[in-house]
N, C-alpha and C positions, 0 to 999 in steps of 0.2 A: 563208182557215185555214190554209194551207200555209204562205202566205209569214209570220203569226202564229207558226209553229211553228218555223220556218226564223228567224227571229229569235230566240225564246226560245235556239234552241241556237247559235248566233252570240254571243252575249251569255254564256252558259253557258262554250263554249270561252275567250274571250278572258277573261275571271275565274277561270278555273283557277289563274295563278299566287297569286291572293290569297285561295282556294278552301278548294283543295285539295293542300297542299303537304305537309301531314301524313301526308297520307293516302299520298299519290305515293312518299315515301320509305319508308315505314315496309312498300311494297308489297315497293322491290326489296330493301330490306335483307336483307328474309324470303326472296326469290328467291335473293340472294346472301349465303346467313347464312356464306360461308366465309371470307368478303372479307379479308384482310390487309391492315396497318398500313405504308404504303408511299406512293408519290405516285399510283400510280394513272394516272399521265398519258397513259402508253405503252397504257391503253386506252379502251375506251368514258368517254364521261360525258354524262350526264342534267343539265340543268339548271334552275333555277325563278330566277325572276326578276322580283320584285312593285317600282313605284315607286309612293311617291306623296306628295302637296302637305298631308294631310292630319294629317302630325306636328306640322307648325309653324302649320296655318292652316285654313279653310276650302278649299272647291276654290277655286285660281284658277289659270292661265295654264298652266302647265306641270303638269295635275291627274292625272295619273297613267302608269305604263307598264307591261307583262305583257306578258315574254315566255317561251317554253318552246321549248330551245333543246338538237340533240345536236348532237355531235363522234367521231367513227367513231376505230379503232384507228387504231394508227402503219400507213400503208404499207398501205392499203385502199383506194386509189380506184380509183373505177371504171376500166376502160379508157382511154374516152373523158377522164374528168376528167385521168389523168399526162398525156395529149396537149396537156392543158392547162394544168399548172402546168408541162412542159418547155417552154410557146412562152411561156410569162409569164417575162421575165429577174429573175433571183437576183442581183442586185446587191450585191457583198462578201459574199453569204452562205453558208458553204459547208452546204447544208440534209443535214440528216443521218436528220429525220423528216417527215411531214406526213398531213396528216388533213384530211377535207372534215368541212363541216358544215351542217345543217340547221335553221330555226327559223321558227315561228310570235308575233309581239308584235300589239299592239294598243297604239297613242297617242292621248290626247282631252289634247284643249287647251279651255281659257274664257275668259272676260272676268274681273273680280272679280266685279262685281255679275251675279248668279243672278238675280234677280229682274225684271229690267229685262225687258219682253217687246218696247224697240225694239235697233235695230242701237246702239251703243254708239261711236261712230266714235274716239275717244280709245282705245279700248283692242282687244285682239289678238282675232279673227276664232273662233267657237267650231270644234273643226275636229275630226278624224278623221279616222287613217290606220291600215287596218288591213294586214299584211303578210305577207308568207314570205321569207325570206331561204338564198341556198345558198352556203355558204365554203370558202376553202382559206386552210389552214394550213401554214407552213410554217415550221420551227424550227433552228438546227444554231450553228455557230463564226461568227464573224465577224472574232477573234485569239484570243490565249491567255488573256487574261482577259476581254473579253466575248463575251456570246450574244446573237444575237436569236431574236426569234417575231414572221413576221409575217402579216398576214391579207387577204385579201383576200373581198370580199365583195359579191352583188346583192343588192338587195331589191325586190322585185315588190310590190302595191298596188295600194290604193286610199285616197283623199282623198275623203270625203261623205257623205250616208246611208247607204250602202252600205258603210261601215267602223263601223255599229255602235257607235259611241261615243256617241251618244243615249241610248240603250237602258242601254246596262252601267253611266253615270252612272246614271239615274235608277234603276235596280231595285237594283245594287249598292254604292250611296254615301248610300243614304236620305234624297235633297235633289231635290226640283225646279224644276232650270232652265228659267228662260222661255224662253229665244233662240235655240235650236236653229233654227229658222226662218229663220235668219241665219249657220249654217252657210256652211262653202265648198261650193260644187258640186260632184258625182259630177267625177274626175279618175283615171283609171289615172295612178299613180306607178312609179316607176325609178331607183333611186340604183346606185349603182356605191361602196364605200367599199375603202379600204386604209390598215395604220397598221401600222406595225411597230416594236416595242418592243425597246429594249434592257436588257440587264440586267449590274447588276456588284455581285457578293453578298459578302459581308462574313463570310461564315459556314462558309468553306474548299466545298470541290469535292463534300462529301456533302452538304449545306448542313443537318448536323443539327447539333443544339445549339443555344448563343443565338448568337445574328446579325441581319444588316440585308441587307436590298437595295436599290440604286437603280435606279430603272427609267424612265431617260427616254423617250418617246416621239415619233414625230410623224407624221400623216396627211395623208387629204383625204377629201374626196365628191362625185359629180359625177353631177347628176343633175335632173331637174322636184320632183323634192319637195327637196332639200337640194345645193346645194355650198358647197364650204369648204376651207381648208387648216385645221389645226390642232397644236396643241405642246406637250407638257407632261410633268413626271415627278412618278415615286412613290415613296417611302419607306417600305417596313416597314421591323420590327423587331421581333423574337421568338424562339420557341421553337419548334426543326425547322419552320421554313420550308419549306412545298410547294416543288418549284423545276419549273413547266411548259415550263419551257426546257429541263431535262434532257432526253437521249433513253435514257438508263440508267435502270433502276432504284433507286431509295436510299429503303432501309427506314423508316420513317417508323411510330411506333405513335400516338402524340397529338401534335398542334401549335398553338401559340395565338401570333398575333401582332396588332398596332395596324399602321396606315398612315394618311397622308394624302398629301396630293396637291394639283399645282395642275393648269390647261388651260387654254390661250386657243385663241381660233380666231378667223382671220379666216373675217368671212361673204360670201359673193358674192350668195346666194338659200336664201332658208325660206321654202316655201309657205307657214306654218302665220304668218307675216308679211306677207310680198307678197303674198300671195295666188291666187287662180287663174291657171293660166300663161295659158290656154286663154279665160278669156273673165269677164267683168268682174266682179270680189267686193270683199266688203270685205277693205280692209287695213290696214297701221301701216306708219308710216317706221322700219324696221329700225335698228340700230347694229350695227355692220360689225363690234368686237368686241365677244366675248361670255368674261367668263373663268369657271371654274370651282374652289373649292376643297371638298375632297374627305378627311374622316373616317373612320375607320368601325375594325372589328376583323374577327379571322375566328378561329373556332377548329376545326381537323383530329378527328373522329374516326374512324380507319381510314381508309376512301374516305368519307367526308361531309363535307364542309364545309359550313359556316355561315358568310355574312358578311354583316355587317350593316353600314352607313353611313348619312353623314348629308352633304350635298349643300348649296353654296351658292352660288348665279346670277348671277352681276350683271345690271346692268339691257337688257332687251332690244332695245325700242324707245323712242322718244325719248318718246312719252308716257307712260311708264311710271314709277308714284310712287317704287316702292321694290323693291330686289332679291327676287329670290326665293330659295326655299329646299323641299328632298323629302326624303324619308326612302327608303333602298332595303333590300331585303335578297334576299338569294342561296342558293338551296341546290342542293348540286350532289352524285349521286351518281354515284364513280368506278368501273367492273365491266370 
């Protein structure tokens, strides 16, 4: 009985991003009824993200991702975290502000044929990843025209039945997949991730009015869950584009922008393709190069930001018949 209750509790928490977004936003707006229309990035923020492939087809491959994340206000790092930041080099970056971040999330992966109760050797394994994250974000100047924002992040979690991905899919997706008995086995996971983004702004120093942002990025990850290198670029165009790279306040009453971008990864390890690290499990032959194309729109209403996007992803393993795609929605409240 206790185990059943615990499973239901985990399933409810990990699906919060897709079921309780509206309620969360209304509560926060009610609490902070006096919020003003500005960037707000110097303060705290709470974000809910939901990703799902159902926008294009029924569940397959990267089926769902859900995350709840929090960023502190500027320069509110605990003492021990400040020491960590001082230890980490800031190469070519004049740090003007820094934050810490916390997050919890769940990712879910399945093969294409959910009705087959047998192991499908030429399709990716069933797998789930339940994790928590601790992050350090630093931003500042690199030159007179370029600003940068870098993020160090540590993800800790578990792959396997303890991720409760099977229960989440069955309970919330309204499907009855038959092959979860073949999912990857229990394995604790740790991934250290780093990303640096650069901003070139065509909207002037105040980021007000019509303008554009060009944001090239580079990064990588290392761990038993994922090891890769990545690079890409995002372009934004719109009115009153919020500037999370800034360290000062900039008044913005309303903002709207569209964006598009491309991201490429050189994949050394992906547990959701390569299988378990320390035991025998189902695996497929992954492709070393994977690319994403992304397009979307963001609406800014005072300190509320709503982003909706669509992502197309190239094939990730050799026997994959077609490329994949999924939709993503994020609601952020800054306070």
